[in-house]
C-alpha positions as CSV (number, residue, x, y, z in Angstrom):
1,M,-117.0,106.2,-135.3
2,R,-120.1,104.1,-136.3
3,D,-122.4,106.6,-134.6
4,A,-120.6,109.4,-136.5
5,G,-121.2,107.5,-139.7
6,T,-124.9,107.0,-138.9
7,L,-125.2,110.7,-138.2
8,I,-123.5,111.6,-141.5
9,G,-126.0,109.3,-143.2
10,L,-128.9,111.1,-141.6
11,I,-127.5,114.5,-142.7
12,V,-127.1,113.2,-146.3
13,I,-130.7,111.9,-146.3
14,L,-132.0,115.2,-144.9
15,A,-130.1,117.2,-147.5
16,V,-131.4,115.0,-150.3
17,F,-135.1,115.4,-149.3
18,G,-134.5,119.0,-148.5
19,A,-133.5,119.5,-152.1
20,L,-136.2,117.4,-153.6
21,V,-139.2,118.3,-151.4
22,P,-140.4,121.9,-151.0
23,G,-141.0,122.8,-147.4
24,F,-139.3,119.7,-146.1
25,F,-137.3,121.7,-143.5
26,A,-140.4,123.5,-142.2
27,E,-140.5,123.4,-138.4
28,R,-143.9,121.6,-138.5
29,N,-142.6,118.8,-140.7
30,L,-139.4,118.3,-138.7
31,I,-141.4,118.0,-135.5
32,N,-143.7,115.5,-137.4
33,I,-140.7,113.4,-138.3
34,L,-139.6,113.3,-134.6
35,Q,-143.1,112.4,-133.5
36,Q,-143.4,109.6,-136.2
37,S,-140.0,108.3,-135.2
38,S,-140.7,108.2,-131.5
39,I,-142.7,105.0,-131.4
40,N,-140.1,103.0,-133.5
41,A,-137.3,104.6,-131.4
42,C,-139.0,103.3,-128.2
43,L,-139.3,99.8,-129.6
44,A,-135.8,99.8,-131.1
45,L,-134.2,100.8,-127.7
46,G,-135.6,97.6,-126.2
47,M,-134.7,95.6,-129.3
48,T,-131.1,96.9,-129.1
49,L,-130.6,95.6,-125.6
50,V,-132.0,92.2,-126.6
51,I,-129.8,92.1,-129.7
52,I,-126.7,93.1,-127.7
53,S,-127.4,90.1,-125.4
54,G,-127.3,87.8,-128.4
55,G,-131.1,87.5,-128.9
56,I,-133.9,88.8,-131.0
57,D,-137.5,89.8,-130.2
58,L,-139.9,89.3,-133.1
59,S,-142.9,89.7,-130.8
60,V,-142.7,93.4,-130.0
61,G,-145.6,94.3,-132.3
62,P,-148.1,91.8,-130.9
63,T,-146.9,92.6,-127.4
64,A,-147.8,96.2,-128.0
65,A,-151.2,95.2,-129.4
66,L,-152.1,93.0,-126.4
67,S,-150.9,95.8,-124.0
68,A,-152.9,98.4,-126.0
69,V,-156.3,96.5,-126.0
70,I,-156.0,95.6,-122.3
71,S,-155.3,99.2,-121.3
72,A,-157.9,100.6,-123.7
73,S,-160.7,98.4,-122.5
74,M,-159.9,99.3,-118.9
75,L,-160.0,103.0,-119.8
76,V,-163.3,102.7,-121.6
77,A,-164.7,100.9,-118.6
78,G,-163.8,103.9,-116.4
79,V,-160.7,102.5,-114.7
80,A,-158.3,105.3,-113.5
81,F,-155.6,106.3,-116.0
82,P,-152.6,105.2,-113.8
83,L,-154.1,101.8,-113.2
84,A,-154.9,101.2,-116.8
85,I,-151.5,102.3,-118.0
86,A,-149.9,100.2,-115.3
87,A,-151.9,97.2,-116.5
88,G,-150.6,97.7,-120.0
89,F,-147.0,97.9,-118.7
90,A,-147.6,94.7,-116.7
91,I,-148.7,92.9,-119.9
92,G,-145.6,94.0,-121.6
93,L,-143.4,92.8,-118.8
94,A,-145.2,89.5,-118.6
95,C,-144.8,88.9,-122.4
96,G,-141.1,89.7,-122.1
97,L,-140.7,87.5,-119.1
98,L,-142.2,84.5,-120.9
99,N,-139.9,85.1,-123.9
100,G,-136.9,85.4,-121.6
101,V,-137.7,82.3,-119.6
102,L,-138.1,80.2,-122.7
103,V,-134.8,81.4,-124.1
104,A,-132.7,81.5,-120.9
105,H,-134.1,78.6,-118.9
106,V,-135.7,76.3,-121.4
107,G,-132.9,76.8,-123.9
108,L,-134.9,77.5,-127.0
109,Q,-133.6,79.7,-129.8
110,P,-134.6,83.3,-129.5
111,F,-135.8,83.4,-133.1
112,I,-138.1,80.4,-132.7
113,V,-139.4,81.5,-129.3
114,T,-140.4,85.0,-130.4
115,L,-141.7,83.8,-133.7
116,G,-144.1,81.5,-131.7
117,T,-145.0,84.2,-129.2
118,L,-145.6,86.7,-132.1
119,S,-148.5,84.5,-133.2
120,T,-149.6,83.8,-129.6
121,Y,-149.8,87.3,-128.4
122,R,-151.5,88.5,-131.6
123,A,-154.1,85.7,-131.2
124,L,-154.7,86.7,-127.6
125,A,-155.3,90.3,-128.6
126,L,-157.7,89.2,-131.3
127,I,-159.5,86.8,-128.9
128,Y,-159.8,89.4,-126.2
129,T,-161.4,91.9,-128.5
130,G,-163.3,89.6,-130.7
131,G,-161.3,91.1,-133.6
132,N,-162.9,94.5,-133.0
133,P,-161.2,97.8,-132.2
134,V,-161.6,99.4,-128.8
135,L,-163.0,102.9,-129.3
136,G,-163.7,106.0,-127.3
137,L,-160.7,106.4,-125.1
138,P,-161.1,109.3,-122.6
139,A,-159.9,112.7,-123.6
140,G,-157.9,113.0,-120.4
141,F,-155.8,110.0,-121.3
142,R,-155.2,111.2,-124.8
143,A,-154.0,114.5,-123.5
144,I,-151.2,112.8,-121.6
145,F,-149.5,111.7,-124.9
146,N,-150.8,114.4,-127.2
147,G,-149.5,117.4,-125.3
148,S,-146.3,119.3,-125.9
149,L,-143.5,120.8,-123.8
150,F,-141.0,123.4,-124.9
151,G,-142.6,123.1,-128.4
152,L,-141.9,119.4,-128.7
153,P,-144.6,116.6,-128.5
154,L,-144.6,114.9,-125.1
155,A,-144.1,111.6,-126.9
156,V,-140.8,112.8,-128.2
157,I,-139.7,114.0,-124.8
158,I,-140.8,110.7,-123.1
159,V,-138.7,108.6,-125.6
160,A,-135.8,111.0,-125.2
161,V,-135.9,110.3,-121.4
162,V,-136.1,106.6,-122.1
163,A,-133.1,106.8,-124.4
164,L,-131.1,108.6,-121.7
165,I,-132.0,105.9,-119.2
166,A,-131.0,103.2,-121.7
167,W,-127.7,104.9,-122.4
168,I,-127.0,105.1,-118.6
169,I,-127.9,101.4,-118.2
170,L,-125.7,100.3,-121.1
171,K,-122.7,102.5,-120.3
172,K,-122.7,103.1,-116.5
173,T,-124.2,100.0,-114.9
174,P,-123.1,96.3,-114.3
175,F,-126.2,95.2,-116.2
176,G,-124.9,96.9,-119.3
177,E,-121.6,95.2,-118.9
178,Y,-123.4,91.9,-118.5
179,L,-125.4,92.4,-121.7
180,L,-122.2,93.0,-123.7
181,A,-120.4,90.1,-122.1
182,V,-123.3,87.6,-122.7
183,G,-123.7,88.7,-126.3
184,G,-120.0,88.8,-127.0
185,N,-119.0,85.5,-125.5
186,E,-121.5,83.6,-123.4
187,E,-119.1,80.9,-122.3
188,A,-116.5,83.4,-121.1
189,A,-119.3,85.4,-119.4
190,Y,-120.4,82.2,-117.5
191,I,-116.9,81.5,-116.4
192,A,-116.6,85.1,-115.2
193,G,-119.7,84.7,-113.0
194,V,-122.1,86.8,-115.1
195,P,-125.7,85.9,-114.3
196,I,-126.6,84.9,-117.8
197,A,-130.2,83.8,-117.3
198,R,-131.2,86.8,-115.3
199,T,-129.4,89.1,-117.8
200,K,-131.3,87.6,-120.8
201,I,-134.7,87.6,-119.0
202,A,-134.2,91.3,-118.0
203,A,-133.4,92.3,-121.6
204,Y,-136.6,90.7,-122.9
205,M,-138.6,92.2,-120.1
206,I,-137.3,95.7,-120.9
207,S,-138.2,95.0,-124.6
208,G,-141.7,94.1,-123.6
209,L,-142.0,97.1,-121.3
210,L,-140.9,99.5,-124.0
211,A,-143.3,97.8,-126.5
212,A,-146.1,98.5,-124.0
213,L,-145.0,102.1,-123.7
214,A,-145.0,102.5,-127.5
215,A,-148.5,101.1,-127.5
216,Q,-149.7,103.7,-124.9
217,I,-148.2,106.5,-127.0
218,L,-150.0,105.3,-130.1
219,I,-153.4,104.7,-128.6
220,G,-153.1,108.1,-126.9
221,R,-152.6,109.7,-130.2
222,L,-155.3,107.7,-132.1
223,G,-157.9,107.5,-129.3
224,A,-158.5,103.8,-130.1
225,A,-156.7,100.4,-129.9
226,E,-156.8,97.7,-132.5
227,P,-155.8,94.1,-132.0
228,I,-153.9,94.3,-135.3
229,L,-151.8,97.2,-134.0
230,G,-148.1,96.9,-134.4
231,N,-148.0,94.9,-137.6
232,L,-144.4,94.6,-138.8
233,W,-143.1,96.8,-135.9
234,E,-140.4,94.2,-135.3
235,L,-139.0,94.9,-138.8
236,D,-138.7,98.6,-138.1
237,A,-137.2,98.1,-134.7
238,I,-134.6,95.7,-136.0
239,A,-133.8,98.0,-138.9
240,A,-133.3,101.0,-136.6
241,A,-131.0,98.9,-134.3
242,A,-129.0,97.6,-137.3
243,I,-128.6,101.0,-138.9
244,G,-127.4,102.2,-135.5
245,G,-124.6,99.6,-135.4
246,A,-126.2,96.7,-133.4
247,S,-124.8,93.4,-134.5
248,L,-127.3,90.5,-134.8
249,M,-124.4,88.3,-133.7
250,G,-124.6,90.0,-130.3
251,G,-122.1,91.9,-128.2
252,K,-122.4,95.2,-129.9
253,G,-124.9,98.0,-130.1
254,S,-125.4,101.7,-129.4
255,V,-128.3,103.7,-127.9
256,V,-127.3,106.8,-129.8
257,G,-127.0,104.9,-133.0
258,T,-130.4,103.3,-132.5
259,I,-132.0,106.7,-132.1
260,L,-130.3,107.9,-135.2
261,G,-131.4,104.8,-137.0
262,A,-135.0,105.4,-136.0
263,V,-134.9,109.0,-137.2
264,I,-133.3,107.9,-140.5
265,L,-136.3,105.5,-141.1
266,G,-138.8,108.2,-140.1
267,T,-137.1,110.8,-142.3
268,M,-137.1,108.4,-145.3
269,R,-140.8,107.6,-144.9
270,N,-141.7,111.2,-144.4
271,G,-139.8,112.3,-147.4
272,L,-141.0,109.5,-149.6
273,T,-144.6,110.1,-148.6
274,L,-144.3,113.8,-149.4
275,M,-142.9,112.7,-152.8
276,N,-146.0,110.5,-153.2
277,V,-144.0,107.3,-153.3
278,Q,-146.3,104.3,-152.6
279,S,-145.9,102.5,-149.3
280,F,-144.7,99.2,-150.6
281,Y,-141.6,100.9,-152.0
282,Q,-141.0,102.3,-148.5
283,L,-141.1,98.7,-147.2
284,L,-138.6,97.7,-149.9
285,A,-136.3,100.5,-148.8
286,T,-136.5,99.3,-145.1
287,G,-135.5,95.8,-146.2
288,L,-132.6,97.0,-148.3
289,I,-131.4,99.2,-145.4
290,I,-131.3,96.1,-143.1
291,L,-129.3,94.2,-145.7
292,A,-126.9,97.1,-146.2
293,A,-126.4,97.5,-142.4
294,M,-125.7,93.7,-142.1
295,L,-123.1,93.9,-144.9
296,I,-121.4,96.9,-143.3
297,D,-121.3,95.0,-139.9
298,R,-119.8,91.9,-141.6
299,V,-117.1,94.0,-143.3
300,T,-116.2,95.9,-140.1
301,R,-116.1,92.7,-138.0
302,G,-113.9,91.1,-140.7
303,R,-111.5,94.0,-140.4
304,G,-111.5,93.8,-136.6
């Protein structure tokens, strides 16, 4: 029912912008919305799994930046595409592993841990590059993420495949059940024999991996990587997950809802941009959406 409500919200937003903005429903613009939403959707899928487990990951933006500059510098140095991409993924996994270990084994609060690693990973990206962008990525690498298939950008198709995998993980595997159990009632999950530490660490590692994938998509599109890449990405990812029905209390979330939430944010930004609304009002809208989603979650939980 929550997913249906999110879908109705998306339809209403589309209808409003369709009425206000000439050419909003042009095929090129709709594809542009999907492409713009793909990066946030990728991040938000990982964020959703972390939130379901009862955590939060504020470090996804800096994780993406660190992954991006490492991969980009290797590509510029002539390293083979697969190896450079794999190195970026390894960075994302390592960042997620550190977050997970500090939360699950050291026992620190997820908010504090990822707030600290947000600054740490950003600093590492800046130190590694000297604060300068990495330019001149090979055309062959850019073609991987800038191509199209069946009329859709490859980035959109990649994220759609990731979403399908995430849905299968959450709905059809023991790991998905563990995530819901740990986030819903950690003490009961422990008594039931759920591997709590491994579950939390895996969720953060997946979040780091998807942040790295989002970074690869973006630098492939831009042809460059900056150490300041991913600023405020965590806000967008949390917003998409919250709009889609994920509860920041843990134990609840939806892959379908998260994708719809990311598309809602992408649609709003696209429509507001076409209406020449300044970017800081778009940021205001994102914040208000998060608050509204939390209020809806509180009301529905209270009724439950």
